[in-house]
C-alpha angles and dihedrals in degrees: 000000000000091000091054094253113173116270102219134137122215115222093177138325091293106033130060136174113225139173107264093229091065090092100160094043093047091049091050093049090051090048089061091048099260116143109232119202104198119209129181098241109141094137094069092090091063087063090053091235144096132249091266092059091056098048128087120242113266123218109232131189 
């Protein structure tokens, strides 16, 4: 976080959740055929964590 690493959360190989303000990153991910679910989540840095730390575990088959 302190080194400006990207704050994204991978759902699977083709879908990620990303902060909507990461315009260039989200555009690049889409250009390589990754689905980007954008969320307004700028406050996560105040918690000193990333999106993955604030999500609940998902049960996957």
